[in-house]
C-alpha positions as CSV (number, residue, x, y, z in Angstrom):
1,M,-80.5,21.8,-22.6
2,F,-78.7,23.9,-25.1
3,E,-77.1,21.2,-27.1
4,K,-76.4,23.4,-30.3
5,I,-76.5,27.0,-30.4
6,L,-76.5,29.6,-33.1
7,Y,-74.2,32.4,-32.8
8,P,-74.8,35.3,-35.3
9,T,-72.1,37.7,-35.3
10,D,-71.3,41.0,-37.0
11,F,-67.8,41.2,-35.6
12,S,-68.7,44.1,-33.2
13,D,-67.8,44.5,-29.7
14,V,-71.0,43.5,-28.1
15,A,-70.9,40.3,-30.4
16,K,-67.4,39.3,-29.1
17,K,-68.9,39.7,-25.6
18,A,-71.7,37.3,-26.7
19,L,-69.1,35.1,-27.9
20,E,-67.7,34.6,-24.2
21,Y,-71.2,33.6,-23.3
22,C,-71.1,31.1,-26.1
23,K,-68.1,29.3,-24.6
24,K,-69.5,29.3,-21.0
25,L,-72.4,27.4,-22.4
26,K,-69.8,24.5,-22.7
27,E,-70.4,23.6,-19.2
28,A,-74.3,23.5,-19.4
29,G,-73.8,20.7,-22.0
30,T,-73.5,22.8,-25.2
31,K,-71.8,20.5,-28.1
32,K,-72.2,22.3,-31.2
33,V,-72.0,26.1,-32.2
34,I,-73.3,27.4,-35.7
35,V,-71.4,30.6,-36.3
36,L,-73.1,32.8,-38.8
37,H,-72.3,36.2,-40.5
38,V,-74.8,38.0,-42.4
39,I,-73.6,40.4,-44.9
40,E,-76.2,43.0,-45.8
41,M,-75.7,44.9,-48.8
42,D,-76.9,48.5,-48.9
43,P,-79.9,49.0,-51.2
44,N,-77.9,51.6,-53.1
45,V,-75.6,48.7,-54.5
46,E,-78.0,47.6,-57.1
47,K,-77.2,51.0,-58.8
48,I,-73.7,50.1,-59.2
49,P,-72.6,47.9,-62.3
50,A,-72.7,44.0,-61.8
51,N,-69.1,43.5,-62.1
52,I,-68.1,46.1,-59.6
53,K,-70.9,44.6,-57.3
54,E,-69.5,41.2,-57.7
55,V,-66.0,42.4,-56.7
56,L,-67.3,44.1,-53.6
57,K,-69.3,41.0,-52.4
58,K,-66.1,38.8,-52.9
59,E,-64.2,41.3,-50.9
60,L,-66.9,41.5,-48.1
61,E,-67.1,37.4,-48.1
62,Q,-63.1,37.2,-47.9
63,T,-63.2,39.7,-45.1
64,A,-66.0,37.9,-43.2
65,S,-64.1,34.7,-44.0
66,K,-61.1,35.7,-42.1
67,E,-63.0,37.0,-39.1
68,I,-65.3,34.2,-38.9
69,G,-62.4,31.7,-39.2
70,A,-60.8,33.1,-36.1
71,I,-64.1,32.8,-33.9
72,A,-64.2,28.9,-35.2
73,T,-60.6,28.4,-34.2
74,E,-61.5,30.0,-30.7
75,L,-64.5,28.0,-30.4
76,R,-62.9,24.6,-31.5
77,K,-60.1,25.1,-29.0
78,T,-62.7,25.4,-26.3
79,G,-64.1,22.0,-27.4
80,F,-66.8,22.8,-29.6
81,D,-68.0,21.0,-33.0
82,V,-68.3,24.1,-35.1
83,T,-70.2,25.1,-38.4
84,V,-69.4,28.2,-40.1
85,R,-72.0,29.9,-42.4
86,I,-71.6,33.2,-44.4
87,E,-74.9,34.4,-45.7
88,L,-75.7,37.4,-48.2
89,G,-79.2,39.0,-47.1
90,S,-81.1,40.4,-44.3
91,P,-79.6,39.6,-41.0
92,V,-83.0,38.7,-39.2
93,K,-84.4,36.7,-42.1
94,K,-81.3,34.9,-42.5
95,I,-81.0,34.2,-38.8
96,L,-84.4,32.9,-38.7
97,K,-83.7,30.7,-41.5
98,V,-80.5,29.2,-40.2
99,E,-82.2,28.5,-36.9
100,E,-84.6,26.4,-38.7
101,E,-82.0,24.8,-41.1
102,E,-79.7,23.9,-38.2
103,N,-82.4,22.9,-35.7
104,V,-80.6,24.9,-33.0
105,S,-81.7,25.0,-29.3
106,A,-80.9,28.6,-28.6
107,I,-79.5,31.8,-30.1
108,V,-76.6,33.8,-28.7
109,L,-76.3,37.5,-30.1
110,G,-75.1,40.8,-29.1
111,S,-77.8,43.5,-28.1
112,H,-76.5,46.0,-30.6
113,G,-74.6,45.6,-33.8
114,K,-72.3,47.9,-36.0
115,S,-75.1,49.8,-37.2
116,N,-75.4,53.5,-36.6
117,I,-79.1,53.8,-35.8
118,K,-79.4,53.6,-32.1
119,E,-82.5,52.0,-30.5
120,I,-83.7,53.1,-27.2
121,L,-83.4,49.6,-25.3
122,I,-82.2,46.8,-27.8
123,G,-81.0,46.7,-31.5
124,S,-83.8,46.3,-34.3
125,V,-81.8,42.8,-35.4
126,S,-81.9,41.5,-31.8
127,E,-85.4,42.7,-31.2
128,N,-86.7,41.2,-34.2
129,V,-84.9,37.9,-33.7
130,I,-86.4,37.7,-30.1
131,R,-89.9,38.3,-31.3
132,K,-89.9,35.9,-34.1
133,S,-87.7,33.0,-33.0
134,R,-88.9,29.5,-31.8
135,V,-86.0,28.9,-29.5
136,P,-84.7,30.7,-26.4
137,V,-82.4,33.6,-27.4
138,L,-79.8,35.1,-25.0
139,V,-79.2,38.7,-25.9
140,V,-75.8,39.9,-24.5
141,K,-75.8,43.5,-23.4
142,R,-73.0,46.1,-24.0
């Protein structure tokens, strides 16, 4: 049913909890997991000189690469075919773009990320993905 799933992660605790649900989907026939991390640059970064901005971007990408690599290894040990993607931009837009590009059957994500903004019921990224996704979305609570 859910042969290929998209697992967007911001490396938060609830994203790690969602990873456990991804692993359980192996028993339901999931074969492939697309692991996605979106680096969202603060709008104030535009005011920083280009050379410093590029260093910051590379540092963020290296950090993300290490963390996402550990997740990919863990999923491969579980028997999944894994694709890793690190994107730069708006998390909602990138999640929906990857959903379409990779032709996934479902999305598994945490209900709240690392953002300091507290939503009443669900995180803003999760809510927007649920509203705009064309495939089923499994949202894992804290």
